[in-house]
KENUZA-193277 format. One line per 8 residues: their letters; for each residue x, y, z of N, C-alpha, C. Coordinates in steps of 0.1 Angstrom, whole numbers, plus 5000, padded with zeros to 4 digits. Layout:
N
A> X:Y:Z:X:Y:Z:X:Y:Z | ...;
! end
This chain:
281
MATVALGF> 2680:6980:8953:2690:6981:8943:2696:6995:8941 | 2688:7005:8944:2694:7018:8943:2705:7020:8953 | 2704:7014:8965:2715:7014:8975:2728:7007:8970 | 2726:6996:8963:2737:6989:8957:2744:6997:8946 | 2736:7004:8938:2741:7013:8928:2749:7025:8934 | 2743:7030:8945:2750:7041:8952:2763:7036:8958 | 2763:7024:8963:2775:7018:8968:2786:7016:8958 | 2782:7012:8946:2791:7011:8935:2797:7024:8931;
LAVLGVIL> 2789:7034:8931:2794:7048:8928:2804:7052:8939 | 2801:7049:8952:2810:7053:8962:2823:7046:8962 | 2823:7033:8959:2835:7025:8958:2844:7030:8946 | 2837:7033:8935:2844:7039:8923:2850:7053:8926 | 2842:7061:8934:2846:7075:8936:2859:7076:8944 | 2861:7067:8954:2873:7068:8962:2886:7064:8955 | 2885:7057:8944:2897:7053:8937:2901:7063:8926 | 2892:7072:8923:2895:7082:8912:2904:7093:8917;
PHGDTGES> 2912:7099:8909:2920:7111:8913:2911:7123:8912 | 2910:7130:8924:2902:7142:8925:2910:7154:8927 | 2923:7153:8925:2932:7164:8927:2946:7159:8928 | 2954:7166:8935:2969:7162:8936:2972:7154:8949 | 2961:7150:8956:2964:7142:8969:2958:7128:8968 | 2962:7120:8978:2956:7107:8979:2961:7096:8970 | 2973:7099:8964:2978:7089:8954:2982:7076:8961 | 2989:7077:8973:2993:7065:8980:2981:7057:8985;
FREALRMH> 2971:7064:8990:2959:7058:8994:2952:7050:8983 | 2951:7057:8972:2944:7051:8960:2952:7039:8955 | 2965:7040:8955:2973:7029:8950:2972:7017:8959 | 2972:7020:8972:2970:7008:8982:2956:7002:8981 | 2946:7011:8979:2933:7006:8978:2931:6998:8965 | 2937:7002:8954:2936:6995:8941:2943:6982:8942 | 2954:6981:8949:2961:6968:8950:2955:6959:8960 | 2946:6963:8968:2940:6955:8978:2931:6945:8971;
PWYGVTLV> 2932:6932:8975:2924:6922:8967:2909:6923:8969 | 2905:6928:8980:2890:6930:8983:2884:6941:8975 | 2892:6951:8971:2886:6962:8964:2881:6958:8950 | 2889:6950:8943:2884:6945:8930:2872:6936:8931 | 2872:6928:8942:2861:6918:8944:2849:6926:8947 | 2850:6936:8955:2838:6944:8959:2832:6951:8947 | 2841:6957:8939:2836:6965:8927:2829:6956:8917 | 2836:6944:8914:2830:6935:8905:2817:6929:8910;
GLWGVIGM> 2817:6926:8924:2805:6920:8930:2793:6929:8929 | 2795:6942:8932:2784:6951:8931:2779:6952:8917 | 2788:6953:8907:2785:6954:8893:2777:6941:8889 | 2782:6929:8894:2775:6917:8891:2761:6916:8896 | 2759:6921:8908:2745:6921:8914:2736:6930:8906 | 2741:6942:8902:2733:6951:8894:2730:6945:8880 | 2740:6938:8874:2738:6932:8861:2728:6921:8862 | 2728:6912:8872:2719:6901:8873:2705:6906:8875;
EALVGLRM> 2703:6916:8883:2690:6922:8886:2684:6928:8873 | 2693:6935:8865:2689:6940:8852:2685:6929:8842 | 2692:6918:8843:2688:6907:8834:2675:6901:8838 | 2672:6900:8851:2659:6895:8855:2648:6904:8851 | 2651:6917:8852:2641:6927:8848:2637:6927:8834 | 2645:6921:8825:2641:6920:8811:2628:6913:8809 | 2626:6902:8817:2614:6894:8816:2602:6901:8823 | 2604:6910:8832:2594:6916:8840:2588:6928:8833;
ATDGWRAR> 2596:6935:8824:2591:6947:8817:2579:6944:8808 | 2571:6954:8806:2559:6952:8797:2560:6960:8784 | 2570:6968:8782:2571:6975:8769:2579:6966:8759 | 2583:6972:8748:2590:6965:8737:2603:6961:8741 | 2608:6950:8734:2621:6944:8737:2632:6954:8734 | 2631:6962:8724:2641:6972:8720:2644:6981:8732 | 2633:6986:8738:2635:6995:8749:2641:6988:8762 | 2637:6975:8763:2642:6968:8775:2657:6966:8773;
WRRFFLIL> 2661:6961:8761:2676:6959:8759:2684:6972:8760 | 2678:6983:8755:2685:6995:8756:2688:6999:8771 | 2677:6998:8780:2679:7000:8794:2689:6991:8800 | 2688:6978:8796:2697:6968:8801:2712:6971:8799 | 2715:6975:8786:2729:6978:8783:2734:6991:8789 | 2725:7001:8791:2728:7013:8797:2732:7011:8812 | 2724:7003:8819:2727:6999:8833:2740:6991:8834 | 2742:6982:8824:2754:6974:8824:2766:6982:8822;
LLPPLRMT> 2765:6992:8813:2777:7001:8811:2779:7012:8822 | 2767:7016:8827:2768:7027:8838:2760:7022:8850 | 2766:7013:8858:2758:7007:8869:2752:7018:8879 | 2758:7030:8881:2752:7039:8890:2738:7044:8885 | 2736:7042:8872:2723:7046:8866:2711:7038:8872 | 2715:7027:8878:2704:7019:8884:2698:7026:8896 | 2704:7037:8901:2697:7045:8912:2684:7051:8907 | 2683:7053:8894:2671:7060:8889:2663:7052:8879;
TATSTRDG> 2670:7042:8873:2664:7034:8862:2665:7019:8864 | 2655:7012:8859:2654:6998:8861:2650:6992:8847 | 2656:6980:8844:2652:6973:8832:2637:6970:8832 | 2631:6967:8843:2617:6963:8844:2608:6974:8844 | 2612:6986:8845:2603:6998:8845:2604:7005:8832 | 2592:7009:8827:2592:7016:8814:2599:7029:8813 | 2603:7033:8801:2609:7046:8799:2600:7057:8804 | 2606:7068:8809:2597:7079:8814:2594:7079:8828;
WLWLPGHG> 2600:7069:8836:2598:7068:8850:2612:7068:8857 | 2613:7074:8869:2625:7073:8876:2622:7071:8891 | 2632:7065:8898:2630:7062:8912:2636:7073:8921 | 2628:7078:8930:2632:7089:8939:2632:7083:8953 | 2643:7086:8961:2643:7081:8975:2631:7087:8983 | 2625:7078:8990:2613:7082:8998:2600:7083:8991 | 2601:7083:8977:2588:7086:8970:2585:7074:8960 | 2595:7065:8957:2593:7055:8948:2594:7059:8934;
WRPAGPVT> 2587:7052:8925:2587:7055:8911:2578:7067:8907 | 2583:7077:8900:2576:7089:8896:2578:7091:8882 | 2568:7097:8875:2569:7100:8861:2579:7112:8858 | 2588:7110:8849:2597:7121:8845:2589:7132:8839 | 2594:7145:8840:2588:7156:8834:2591:7169:8842 | 2585:7180:8838:2588:7193:8845:2584:7193:8859 | 2573:7187:8863:2568:7187:8877:2578:7179:8886 | 2582:7167:8882:2592:7160:8889:2605:7166:8890;
TLKLEHKL> 2609:7172:8879:2622:7179:8878:2622:7191:8888 | 2611:7199:8889:2611:7210:8898:2611:7205:8912 | 2603:7195:8916:2603:7190:8929:2617:7184:8933 | 2623:7177:8924:2637:7172:8927:2647:7183:8929 | 2646:7193:8921:2655:7204:8922:2654:7211:8935 | 2641:7213:8940:2639:7219:8953:2644:7210:8964 | 2642:7197:8963:2646:7188:8973:2662:7187:8974 | 2669:7188:8963:2683:7186:8963:2691:7199:8964;
ALPMLVLT> 2684:7211:8963:2692:7223:8962:2700:7226:8975 | 2693:7225:8987:2700:7228:8999:2711:7217:9003 | 2708:7204:9002:2719:7194:9005:2730:7196:8995 | 2728:7199:8982:2739:7200:8973:2747:7213:8976 | 2740:7223:8981:2748:7235:8984:2757:7232:8996 | 2752:7225:9006:2760:7221:9018:2772:7213:9013 | 2770:7204:9004:2781:7196:8998:2791:7204:8991 | 2785:7214:8983:2794:7222:8975:2803:7231:8984;
LLVLPVLG> 2797:7235:8996:2805:7244:9005:2817:7237:9010 | 2817:7223:9010:2829:7216:9014:2841:7219:9005 | 2838:7225:8993:2849:7229:8984:2858:7239:8991 | 2852:7248:8999:2860:7259:9005:2871:7254:9014 | 2869:7245:9024:2880:7240:9032:2890:7232:9023 | 2885:7225:9013:2894:7217:9004:2904:7226:8997 | 2898:7237:8991:2906:7247:8984:2916:7254:8994 | 2911:7256:9006:2919:7263:9016:2932:7255:9019;
VEFGAGGA> 2929:7242:9021:2941:7233:9024:2950:7231:9012 | 2944:7230:9000:2953:7228:8989:2961:7240:8985 | 2955:7252:8987:2963:7264:8984:2972:7268:8996 | 2968:7265:9008:2976:7269:9020:2987:7259:9022 | 2984:7246:9022:2994:7236:9025:3003:7234:9013 | 2998:7233:9001:3005:7231:8989:3013:7218:8990 | 3026:7219:8987:3035:7207:8987:3036:7200:9001 | 3032:7207:9012:3034:7201:9025:3024:7189:9027;
LETRPRLA> 3014:7188:9018:3005:7177:9020:3012:7163:9017 | 3023:7163:9010:3030:7151:9008:3036:7146:9020 | 3039:7155:9030:3045:7151:9042:3035:7149:9053 | 3022:7152:9050:3012:7150:9060:3001:7141:9055 | 3003:7128:9055:2995:7118:9049:2980:7118:9054 | 2978:7121:9067:2965:7121:9072:2957:7133:9066 | 2963:7144:9065:2956:7156:9060:2953:7154:9045 | 2963:7148:9038:2961:7145:9024:2950:7135:9022;
LAVHLTTS> 2949:7125:9031:2938:7115:9030:2924:7122:9032 | 2924:7131:9042:2911:7138:9045:2907:7146:9033 | 2916:7153:9027:2913:7161:9015:2908:7152:9004 | 2914:7140:9002:2910:7131:8991:2896:7126:8994 | 2893:7121:9006:2880:7116:9009:2869:7126:9008 | 2872:7139:9012:2862:7150:9011:2859:7152:8996 | 2869:7153:8988:2867:7156:8974:2860:7144:8967 | 2863:7132:8972:2855:7120:8967:2841:7121:8971;
LIWIGFTA> 2838:7125:8983:2824:7127:8987:2817:7137:8978 | 2823:7148:8975:2818:7159:8967:2815:7153:8953 | 2824:7145:8947:2822:7139:8934:2811:7129:8934 | 2810:7121:8945:2799:7111:8945:2785:7119:8946 | 2784:7129:8954:2772:7137:8955:2768:7144:8942 | 2778:7150:8935:2776:7156:8922:2771:7146:8912 | 2777:7135:8911:2774:7124:8902:2760:7119:8904 | 2756:7116:8917:2743:7111:8920:2732:7121:8916;
EFLWMISA> 2735:7134:8920:2725:7144:8916:2723:7146:8901 | 2734:7145:8894:2734:7146:8879:2725:7135:8874 | 2727:7123:8878:2720:7111:8873:2705:7113:8876 | 2701:7117:8888:2687:7119:8891:2681:7130:8883 | 2688:7142:8881:2683:7153:8874:2681:7150:8859 | 2691:7143:8853:2690:7141:8839:2680:7130:8836 | 2678:7121:8846:2667:7111:8844:2653:7117:8845 | 2652:7128:8853:2639:7135:8855:2635:7144:8844;
TPQKLDYC> 2645:7149:8836:2641:7159:8826:2641:7153:8812 | 2631:7156:8804:2630:7150:8791:2640:7156:8781 | 2644:7169:8784:2654:7176:8776:2668:7173:8781 | 2673:7161:8779:2686:7157:8785:2698:7164:8779 | 2698:7166:8766:2709:7174:8760:2710:7188:8765 | 2698:7194:8766:2697:7208:8771:2702:7209:8785 | 2698:7199:8793:2703:7199:8807:2718:7198:8808 | 2724:7190:8799:2739:7188:8799:2746:7201:8795;
VRNWVNLV> 2740:7208:8786:2745:7221:8781:2745:7231:8793 | 2733:7232:8799:2732:7242:8810:2740:7239:8822 | 2744:7226:8824:2751:7222:8836:2765:7216:8832 | 2771:7222:8822:2783:7217:8817:2795:7217:8827 | 2794:7226:8837:2805:7227:8847:2804:7214:8856 | 2792:7211:8860:2791:7199:8868:2795:7186:8860 | 2792:7186:8847:2795:7175:8839:2811:7174:8838 | 2817:7185:8837:2832:7185:8836:2838:7179:8849;
IILLPLVA> 2832:7183:8861:2837:7179:8874:2835:7163:8875 | 2824:7158:8869:2822:7144:8870:2831:7136:8861 | 2833:7141:8849:2841:7134:8839:2856:7135:8840 | 2861:7147:8845:2875:7149:8846:2883:7138:8854 | 2878:7135:8866:2885:7124:8873:2885:7111:8866 | 2874:7108:8858:2874:7095:8850:2885:7096:8839 | 2886:7108:8833:2895:7110:8822:2910:7109:8827 | 2912:7115:8839:2925:7115:8845:2929:7100:8849;
FLRVLTML> 2919:7093:8854:2921:7079:8858:2925:7070:8846 | 2918:7072:8835:2921:7064:8823:2932:7069:8815 | 2937:7082:8818:2948:7088:8811:2945:7088:8796 | 2933:7093:8793:2929:7093:8778:2935:7106:8772 | 2935:7117:8779:2940:7130:8773:2955:7132:8775 | 2962:7134:8765:2976:7137:8766:2979:7149:8773 | 2970:7159:8772:2972:7172:8779:2973:7171:8794 | 2968:7160:8800:2969:7158:8814:2983:7155:8819;
RFLRAGQL> 2992:7152:8809:3006:7150:8813:3013:7163:8815 | 3007:7174:8809:3014:7187:8810:3006:7196:8820 | 2993:7193:8821:2985:7201:8830:2978:7192:8840 | 2982:7193:8853:2977:7183:8863:2962:7185:8864 | 2955:7173:8866:2941:7173:8868:2936:7182:8880 | 2944:7182:8890:2941:7190:8902:2939:7205:8899 | 2947:7210:8890:2946:7224:8887:2933:7227:8879 | 2929:7218:8870:2916:7220:8863:2905:7219:8873;
LRAYRLRT> 2905:7209:8882:2894:7207:8891:2892:7218:8901 | 2903:7224:8905:2902:7236:8914:2894:7247:8907 | 2898:7250:8895:2891:7260:8888:2876:7258:8886 | 2873:7245:8883:2859:7242:8881:2851:7241:8894 | 2858:7238:8905:2851:7238:8918:2847:7252:8922 | 2856:7261:8919:2852:7275:8922:2840:7280:8914 | 2840:7276:8901:2829:7279:8892:2816:7273:8897 | 2817:7260:8901:2805:7253:8906:2800:7260:8919;
LQSRVWRL> 2809:7264:8928:2804:7271:8940:2796:7283:8937 | 2801:7291:8927:2793:7303:8923:2780:7300:8918 | 2779:7290:8909:2767:7286:8902:2757:7280:8912 | 2762:7272:8922:2753:7266:8932:2746:7277:8941 | 2754:7286:8945:2749:7297:8953:2738:7305:8946 | 2741:7308:8933:2732:7316:8925:2719:7308:8923 | 2720:7295:8920:2709:7286:8917:2700:7285:8930 | 2706:7284:8942:2699:7283:8954:2690:7296:8956;
LLVFNLFE> 2696:7308:8953:2688:7320:8954:2676:7320:8944 | 2678:7314:8933:2667:7314:8923:2657:7304:8927 | 2661:7292:8931:2652:7281:8934:2643:7285:8945 | 2648:7290:8956:2640:7294:8968:2635:7308:8967 | 2638:7315:8956:2633:7329:8953:2636:7338:8965 | 2649:7337:8969:2653:7345:8980:2654:7360:8978 | 2656:7364:8965:2656:7378:8961:2642:7384:8964 | 2632:7377:8960:2618:7383:8962:2615:7383:8976;
RLQQRNPE> 2619:7373:8984:2616:7373:8998:2622:7385:9005 | 2634:7388:9001:2641:7400:9007:2634:7413:9003 | 2629:7413:8991:2622:7425:8987:2609:7427:8994 | 2602:7416:8998:2589:7416:9005:2591:7422:9019 | 2603:7423:9024:2604:7429:9037:2602:7444:9037 | 2602:7450:9025:2599:7464:9023:2587:7465:9013 | 2574:7465:9019:2562:7464:9010:2562:7475:8999 | 2566:7487:9003:2565:7498:8993:2574:7496:8981;
KYRAGLEK> 2586:7492:8983:2596:7489:8973:2591:7477:8965 | 2586:7467:8972:2582:7455:8965:2570:7458:8956 | 2560:7466:8961:2549:7470:8953:2554:7478:8940 | 2563:7487:8942:2568:7495:8931:2575:7486:8921 | 2582:7476:8926:2589:7467:8917:2579:7459:8909 | 2569:7454:8915:2558:7447:8908:2552:7455:8897 | 2548:7468:8901:2542:7477:8891:2551:7479:8879 | 2564:7481:8882:2574:7483:8871:2574:7471:8862;
RIGEMEEE> 2574:7459:8868:2574:7447:8860:2562:7445:8851 | 2550:7449:8857:2537:7448:8850:2538:7458:8838 | 2543:7470:8840:2544:7480:8830:2553:7475:8818 | 2564:7469:8822:2573:7464:8812:2567:7452:8804 | 2559:7444:8811:2553:7433:8804:2542:7438:8795 | 2534:7448:8799:2524:7454:8791:2530:7460:8778 | 2541:7467:8780:2548:7473:8768:2552:7462:8758 | 2558:7452:8764:2562:7441:8755:2550:7434:8748;
LVRLREKL> 2539:7433:8755:2527:7428:8749:2522:7437:8737 | 2523:7450:8739:2519:7459:8728:2528:7457:8716 | 2541:7456:8719:2550:7454:8708:2548:7441:8700 | 2545:7430:8708:2542:7418:8701:2529:7418:8693 | 2519:7426:8698:2507:7427:8690:2509:7435:8677 | 2518:7445:8678:2521:7453:8666:2528:7444:8656 | 2537:7436:8661:2544:7427:8651:2535:7417:8645 | 2525:7412:8653:2515:7403:8648:2506:7410:8637;
ERCPGERR> 2503:7422:8639:2495:7430:8629:2503:7431:8616 | 2516:7433:8617:2525:7435:8605:2529:7422:8598 | 2526:7411:8605:2530:7398:8600:2522:7395:8588 | 2528:7390:8577:2521:7387:8565:2513:7374:8567 | 2502:7373:8559:2493:7362:8560:2480:7366:8566 | 2471:7356:8566:2457:7359:8570:2457:7360:8586 | 2450:7371:8590:2448:7373:8605:2439:7362:8611 | 2442:7359:8623:2434:7349:8630:2420:7353:8631;
EDRLTTDG> 2417:7366:8634:2403:7370:8635:2395:7368:8622 | 2402:7372:8610:2396:7370:8597:2394:7356:8594 | 2403:7347:8598:2402:7333:8596:2390:7327:8603 | 2388:7332:8616:2377:7327:8624:2364:7331:8618 | 2364:7344:8613:2351:7349:8607:2348:7341:8594 | 2358:7338:8586:2356:7331:8574:2351:7317:8577 | 2357:7310:8587:2353:7297:8591:2338:7297:8596 | 2335:7308:8603:2321:7309:8608:2311:7310:8597;
H> 2314:7316:8586:2304:7317:8575:2304:7304:8567;
! end
C-alpha cells in the first residue's frame, strides 16, 4: 500500500504548478479522461484498505478513526501510517514497521540525507534553464516539459521525505518550524493550484519557488555536513589541530560547568546535598 500511496503522490505531483512552465502539459493531462480515473482509483484503493484496517487495529476506536480520516484526507500519508497499526509506529522501506522516536528519526535522517541532497542538486539545472532561457521556454515545449517533470520529481521527493520525517519524530510542530522552507515548497504548488491566495495573481508562484529552492539548496548542503560530521572528519586529517580543537572545547565546557555550579549555589532554596543529608537522618 505504501507503493500505491507513493503512486498517488506522483500522479498528483505532475499536475501541480511548480513554476512558470508545463502549463500546456498540465492542462492536457488534467483534461485526459484516464487522469481523473487513475487519481480517484488510487485514492479509492487507499480508502478501502484504511476502512478494512479499522477492524484489524487493537487500540481505541477514537485513535483508529483519527488515523482513518487522516489517511482519507491525505492519501500519501499511507506511506508511513496505517489504520490497522497503533500510533507511534511508522513504515520504513526495507525495514517494515518501526517505533517512532529519536533513534528512528536519526537513522532515517542518515538514510535520506544523501539521496535528498542529490535530488536537491537537480534544482541547479532547473534554475539555470529558467534564468537562462526565460521566455524562450514558451517556444521550446520539450525543454519546458523537461523542466516541469524535473521540478515535479523534486516536489514528490521533498513531500515523501517530509511525511516520513514528521511521522518519525514525536515533536511534529517543532519539526515543521525547523523545516519551514521545505514545508513552503510542498504547500506553495498546492496553493497555486487551488488559487487560494489572491497575492498569486500579482506575484507568480514560480518566482517564489525559485527563491525557496535556493534557500533549500543551502540548507540541504549544510545539513549534510552536519549529519555526516564532515567538518570533524576534515579536522582529523591534521591530528595536532584536531587535538588542540578538542582540548579547547573541553576547556570551554569545563568553564561552563563551573559557571553552572556557581549559579546553582546562588539559587534560592534547599541544596540537594542538604536535602539528601536530612532525608538520611
